[in-house]
C-alpha positions in Angstrom: 11.4 -42.7 14.3 8.6 -40.5 15.6 8.0 -37.5 13.3 5.8 -34.8 14.7 3.8 -32.2 12.8 2.6 -29.1 14.8 0.0 -26.7 13.7 1.9 -23.4 12.5 1.5 -20.6 14.7 3.0 -17.7 12.8 0.5 -14.9 12.2 -1.6 -15.7 8.9 0.2 -18.9 8.4 -1.9 -21.7 7.0 0.4 -24.3 5.6 1.3 -27.5 7.1 4.7 -29.4 6.8 3.3 -32.8 5.7 0.4 -34.1 3.6 -1.4 -37.5 3.9 0.9 -38.8 1.3 3.8 -37.7 3.4 2.3 -39.6 6.3 1.8 -42.7 4.1 5.4 -42.8 2.9 6.7 -42.6 6.5 4.5 -45.1 8.0 5.3 -47.6 5.1 8.9 -47.0 6.1 8.1 -48.1 9.7 8.0 -44.4 11.4 5.3 -43.1 13.5 3.7 -39.8 12.6 2.1 -37.5 15.3 0.2 -34.7 13.8 -1.4 -32.0 16.1 -5.1 -31.8 15.9 -6.1 -29.2 13.2 -2.5 -28.8 11.8 -3.8 -29.3 8.1 -7.1 -27.3 8.3 -5.5 -24.2 6.9 -4.5 -26.1 3.6 -8.1 -28.0 3.7 -6.8 -31.3 5.1 -8.6 -32.9 7.7 -7.4 -35.0 10.6 -9.4 -38.0 9.4 -7.1 -37.8 6.2 -4.0 -38.0 8.2 -5.5 -40.7 10.4 -6.6 -42.8 7.6 -2.9 -43.1 6.5 -1.7 -44.2 9.8 -1.0 -40.9 11.7 -1.8 -40.4 15.4 -3.7 -37.0 16.1 -2.4 -35.3 19.4 -4.3 -32.7 21.1 -1.8 -29.9 21.4 1.7 -28.7 20.9 3.0 -29.8 24.2 1.9 -33.2 23.7 3.5 -33.3 20.3 6.7 -31.9 21.0 7.1 -34.2 24.0 6.5 -37.1 22.1 8.2 -36.6 18.8 12.0 -37.1 17.9 11.9 -34.8 14.8 9.7 -31.7 14.4 8.8 -31.1 10.8 7.6 -27.5 10.3 7.1 -24.7 7.6 8.0 -21.5 9.2 10.8 -20.6 11.8 9.8 -21.6 15.4 8.1 -19.0 17.4 9.2 -18.5 21.0 7.0 -20.8 22.7 8.0 -23.4 20.2 11.5 -22.9 20.9 10.9 -23.3 24.6 9.7 -26.8 23.8 12.8 -27.8 21.9 15.2 -30.2 23.6 18.7 -31.5 22.8 17.2 -34.8 21.4 15.0 -33.0 18.7 15.8 -32.6 15.0 14.0 -29.6 13.7 13.5 -29.6 10.0 11.9 -26.0 8.8 12.5 -22.9 7.1 14.8 -21.2 9.7 16.1 -17.9 7.9 18.6 -17.4 10.7 20.8 -14.7 9.2 18.5 -11.6 10.0 17.7 -13.0 13.6 20.3 -13.2 16.1 17.7 -13.9 18.7 16.3 -16.9 17.2 19.7 -18.3 16.4 20.6 -17.8 20.3 17.3 -19.5 21.3 18.0 -22.6 19.0 21.6 -22.7 20.2 20.4 -22.8 23.9 17.9 -25.6 23.1 20.5 -27.9 22.1 18.3 -29.1 19.3 19.7 -30.1 15.7 18.2 -27.6 13.4 18.1 -28.0 9.8 17.0 -25.3 7.4 15.1 -25.8 4.3 16.6 -22.8 2.6 20.2 -23.9 2.8 19.9 -27.5 1.7 21.4 -27.6 -2.0 21.3 -30.2 -4.9 24.1 -31.4 -6.8 24.3 -28.2 -8.9 24.3 -25.9 -5.9 20.6 -24.9 -6.4 18.2 -24.7 -3.4 15.6 -27.3 -4.0 13.4 -26.7 -0.8 13.5 -23.0 -1.4 12.7 -23.1 -5.0 8.7 -24.3 -4.8 8.1 -21.3 -2.3 10.1 -18.9 -4.5 8.0 -19.9 -7.5 4.7 -19.0 -5.5 6.3 -15.8 -4.0 7.2 -14.5 -7.3 4.0 -14.8 -8.8 2.1 -13.6 -5.6 4.6 -10.4 -5.5 3.4 -9.3 -8.9 -0.3 -9.9 -8.1 0.0 -8.2 -4.9 2.0 -5.3 -6.5 -0.8 -4.9 -9.0 -3.2 -4.7 -6.5 -1.6 -2.1 -4.2 -1.2 0.0 -7.1 -5.0 0.6 -7.0 -5.9 4.2 -5.7 -8.0 2.8 -2.8 -5.0 0.8 -1.5 -2.9 4.0 -1.6 -1.3 3.2 -4.9 -1.0 5.5 -8.0 -4.2 4.5 -9.4 -2.5 2.7 -12.4 -3.6 -0.6 -14.1 -0.5 -2.9 -14.7 -1.3 -3.8 -18.3 -2.8 -0.5 -19.4 -5.6 -0.3 -22.1 -5.4 0.4 -25.6 -4.5 4.3 -25.9 -2.9 4.3 -22.4 0.4 3.2 -21.6 1.2 0.1 -19.3 2.9 0.3 -16.0 6.5 -0.2 -15.5 7.7 -2.9 -13.2 11.4 -3.5 -12.2 12.4 -6.5 -10.9 15.6 -6.7 -9.0 17.0 -10.2 -8.8 16.8 -12.8 -11.5 16.7 -16.0 -9.8 13.7 -18.1 -9.4 11.6 -15.3 -7.6 12.5 -12.8 -10.1 12.0 -15.0 -13.1 8.4 -15.8 -12.0 7.6 -12.4 -10.8 8.5 -11.2 -14.4 6.5 -14.0 -16.0 3.4 -12.7 -14.3 4.1 -9.1 -15.1 4.6 -9.9 -18.7 1.5 -11.9 -18.7 -0.4 -8.9 -17.3 1.1 -6.9 -20.2 3.3 -4.5 -18.1 6.5 -2.8 -19.5 9.1 -5.2 -17.4 12.8 -4.5 -16.7 14.7 -7.4 -14.8 17.9 -6.7 -13.2 20.8 -9.0 -12.1 24.5 -9.0 -11.9 25.0 -12.5 -13.5 25.4 -11.8 -17.2 24.9 -15.6 -18.0 21.6 -15.4 -16.0 20.6 -12.5 -17.9 21.2 -14.2 -21.2 19.1 -17.1 -19.9 16.3 -14.8 -19.0 16.2 -13.2 -22.2 15.7 -16.4 -23.9 13.1 -17.5 -21.3 11.2 -14.3 -21.8 11.6 -14.3 -25.8 12.3 -10.7 -25.8 9.1 -9.6 -24.0 11.1 -8.0 -21.0 14.3 -6.0 -20.9 17.4 -7.5 -19.1 19.6 -5.2 -17.4 22.8 -5.2 -15.6 22.1 -4.3 -11.9 24.7 -1.5 -11.2 23.8 0.9 -8.5 23.7 3.8 -10.9 21.4 1.9 -13.5 18.9 0.9 -10.9 18.9 4.4 -9.5 18.2 5.9 -12.9 15.4 3.5 -13.6 13.6 4.5 -10.3 11.8 7.5 -11.5 10.1 5.7 -14.4 8.8 2.7 -12.5 5.4 2.0 -10.8 6.4 -1.3 -9.1 9.6 -2.7 -7.9 9.9 -6.2 -6.8 13.0 -7.0 -4.7 14.0 -10.7 -5.3 17.5 -10.6 -4.1 19.0 -13.8 -2.4 22.4 -14.8 -1.0 22.3 -18.3 0.2 21.7 -18.3 3.9 23.0 -14.8 4.5 21.3 -11.6 5.2 19.8 -9.9 1.9 21.9 -6.9 0.9 20.0 -3.5 0.4 19.4 -2.7 -3.4 17.3 0.4 -2.5 18.2 3.1 0.1 15.9 5.5 2.1 17.2 8.4 0.3 16.6 6.8 -3.3 12.8 6.8 -2.4 12.5 10.5 -3.1 13.3 9.5 -6.8 10.2 7.3 -7.0 6.7 8.4 -8.0 4.1 9.2 -5.3 2.1 6.2 -4.8 4.7 3.6 -6.5 4.9 0.1 -4.7 7.9 -1.7 -3.3 7.3 -5.5 -3.0 10.1 -7.0 -0.7 10.3 -10.9 -1.4 13.4 -11.0 0.5 12.1 -9.7 3.9 12.5 -13.4 5.3 16.3 -12.7 4.8 16.0 -9.2 6.2 14.9 -7.5 3.4 16.5 -5.9 0.2 15.3 -2.2 0.8 16.7 -0.3 3.5 13.0 0.8 4.6 11.8 -2.6 4.9 10.2 -4.3 7.8 8.0 -7.4 8.1 4.5 -7.2 7.7 1.5 -9.6 7.7 -1.4 -10.9 5.4 -3.7 -9.1 7.7 -1.7 -5.9 7.7 0.4 -6.1 4.7 1.6 -2.6 3.7 3.0 0.8 5.3 4.1 3.8 3.6 7.6 5.5 3.6 8.3 8.8 1.7 5.0 8.4 -0.2 6.0 4.8 -1.5 3.9 2.0 -0.4 5.8 -1.1 1.0 4.5 -4.7 0.7 6.7 -6.7 3.1 4.8 -9.8 3.9 7.2 -12.4 5.6 5.1 -15.4 4.4 3.8 -14.6 1.1 3.0 -18.2 0.0 1.0 -18.7 3.0 -1.7 -16.8 1.4 -2.5 -19.8 -0.9 -1.8 -22.7 1.5 -3.3 -25.3 -0.9 -1.0 -24.7 -3.4 1.9 -24.0 -1.1 1.6 -27.1 1.0 1.5 -29.4 -1.7 4.3 -27.7 -3.7 6.6 -27.4 -0.5 6.0 -31.2 0.7 6.7 -32.5 -2.8 10.2 -31.3 -2.5 10.7 -31.9 1.2 9.5 -35.4 1.7 12.4 -37.2 0.2 14.7 -35.4 2.8 12.3 -36.2 5.6 12.5 -39.7 4.7 16.3 -39.6 4.8 16.6 -37.9 8.1 13.9 -40.3 9.7 15.8 -43.5 8.0 19.2 -42.5 8.7 19.4 -39.9 11.3 21.2 -36.6 10.8 24.8 -38.0 11.1 24.2 -40.4 8.5 22.1 -38.4 6.1 24.5 -35.5 6.1 27.2 -37.8 5.6 25.7 -39.3 2.4 24.4 -36.1 1.0 26.5 -33.1 1.3 23.8 -30.9 0.0 21.8 -31.8 3.0 24.5 -31.3 5.3 24.6 -27.5 3.8 21.0 -27.3 5.6 22.4 -28.1 9.1 22.5 -24.9 10.6 22.7 -25.5 14.6 23.8 -28.5 16.3 24.2 -28.6 20.3 24.5 -25.1 20.7 27.0 -24.6 17.8 26.2 -22.8 14.6 27.3 -25.1 11.8 26.5 -22.9 8.7 29.2 -20.1 8.1 27.2 -17.3 6.6 24.6 -17.4 9.5 27.7 -17.4 12.1 29.0 -14.4 10.1 25.6 -12.5 10.0 24.6 -13.2 13.6 28.1 -12.7 15.3 28.3 -16.1 16.6 31.2 -18.6 16.3 31.2 -21.2 13.5 31.7 -24.8 14.0 32.4 -27.5 11.5 29.3 -29.6 11.3 30.9 -33.2 12.0 32.9 -31.7 14.8 29.7 -30.3 16.2 28.1 -33.7 15.8 31.0 -35.3 17.4 31.4 -37.6 14.2 34.2 -37.9 11.5 33.3 -36.4 8.5 33.9 -39.6 6.4 33.3 -43.2 7.4 
């Protein structure tokens, strides 16, 4: 199979979907790897490093899409990339389709088979291709929030950890998954007073053990969140419903309960955002203010640290890239039900039910859309 790696063109995106190690693995399995010129430069990977492991360097995206069978990316395809997709293509990347009916329709119209990193599951129902970026995003969320609390950035002017004789800032983390856990770890390390909210009591018990009593674990009822808002300086939204649009956990009218200059960081923004007042921002222009509260809603937080993020992501995705290249989508999905959960669009049909429900499109069973029996 010919596997193509384009340069990411989303604003302020510096990651790349394959490292030279990945090229080596694919070429040793008999596949061709095509890399767009400069695709790895944002992650400090030179074209020569790809070429040394057997990749062919192509001059532009048009040539790469035209010559590839499978396109491996990091972020959701931008409009000009969607226009290059054809029915013969398999696209493997983060898609985040639930909050984006326009992109969903574009991928349906392309006829391509589109596999989403964020809905691939392992045997325990976890999200192995989302987890590494969730770890990075959680850590960045706290760092960014601490920075935005500084007065020159529009914040309250409070140091997250305080100093002797002056109380630390209070941090609320809503969502106790991978993002929330890592956000809380960094906040604890910065000596803030930390509250982690979730609705899964078993998860709260796990987190209590992980944190060793250094953070308060709280049940995430609407009232309990609302009652805490007047106290806190930084709120990190880390809510995830697999493949679906994120629910709102803070509404516009509740911002009035918060301190002037408090900060909201919405890590759920890729899935539509978990604050009613959230809208996507970029690393170049990361914040805006609503009712005196600073909002940080960068849609690709891990893109700010591309060297870390690229290697963390590709360590996780490479086995799946190899399976898709070796077996094709039909056989790979048949052998691995977790990978089958990642197939969101096939031949103009939506094959992931939460996306269909969120975007108002008709849901089709995966193997029906593939024109294949579910079992051999």
